[in-house]
C-alpha positions in Angstrom: -9.5 2.9 -4.6 -6.8 4.7 -6.5 -3.6 3.5 -8.3 -1.3 4.0 -5.2 -3.6 1.9 -3.0 -3.8 -0.9 -5.6 0.0 -0.9 -6.2 0.6 -0.7 -2.4 -1.6 -3.7 -1.7 0.1 -5.7 -4.5 3.6 -4.8 -3.1 2.5 -5.8 0.4 1.2 -9.2 -0.9 4.4 -9.7 -2.8 6.3 -9.1 0.4 4.3 -11.6 2.3 5.0 -14.2 -0.4 8.7 -13.5 -0.2 8.6 -13.9 3.5 6.8 -17.2 3.2 9.3 -18.4 0.6 12.2 -17.3 2.9 10.7 -19.2 5.7 10.2 -22.4 3.6 13.8 -22.2 2.2 15.4 -20.9 5.4 16.6 -17.9 3.4 17.0 -15.0 5.9 17.9 -12.5 3.1 14.7 -13.3 1.2 12.6 -13.1 4.4 14.0 -9.7 5.2 13.5 -8.5 1.6 9.9 -9.6 1.9 9.5 -7.6 5.1 10.8 -4.5 3.4 8.5 -5.0 0.4 5.6 -5.5 2.7 6.4 -2.3 4.7 6.9 -0.3 1.5 3.6 -1.6 0.1 1.7 -0.6 3.2 3.2 2.8 3.1 2.2 3.3 -0.5 -1.3 2.1 0.3 -1.5 4.6 3.2 -0.4 7.5 0.9 -2.9 6.5 -1.7 -5.7 6.3 0.9 -4.7 9.8 2.2 -4.7 11.2 -1.3 -8.1 9.7 -2.0 -9.6 11.2 1.2 -8.1 14.6 0.5 -9.6 14.5 -3.0 -13.0 13.5 -1.6 -12.9 16.3 1.0 -12.1 18.8 -1.8 -15.0 17.5 -3.8 -17.3 17.8 -0.8 -16.2 21.4 -0.3 -16.8 22.2 -4.0 -20.3 20.7 -3.7 -21.0 22.7 -0.6 -19.9 25.9 -2.3 -22.2 25.3 -5.3 -25.2 25.0 -3.0 
């Protein structure tokens, strides 16, 4: 897991908490902000996952060339 994945997961969790707080307080703006944070976090996590997989593929190619 890389930094983008960790930060993305943290952002998504923060968004879920904001949504829950918005639900409890009946604050539509906080709920919507939480939805945005969650979506942004999931996107960052996906970018991090993609970067990690590309890095692993490059390493595998390098290992195959060395053989």
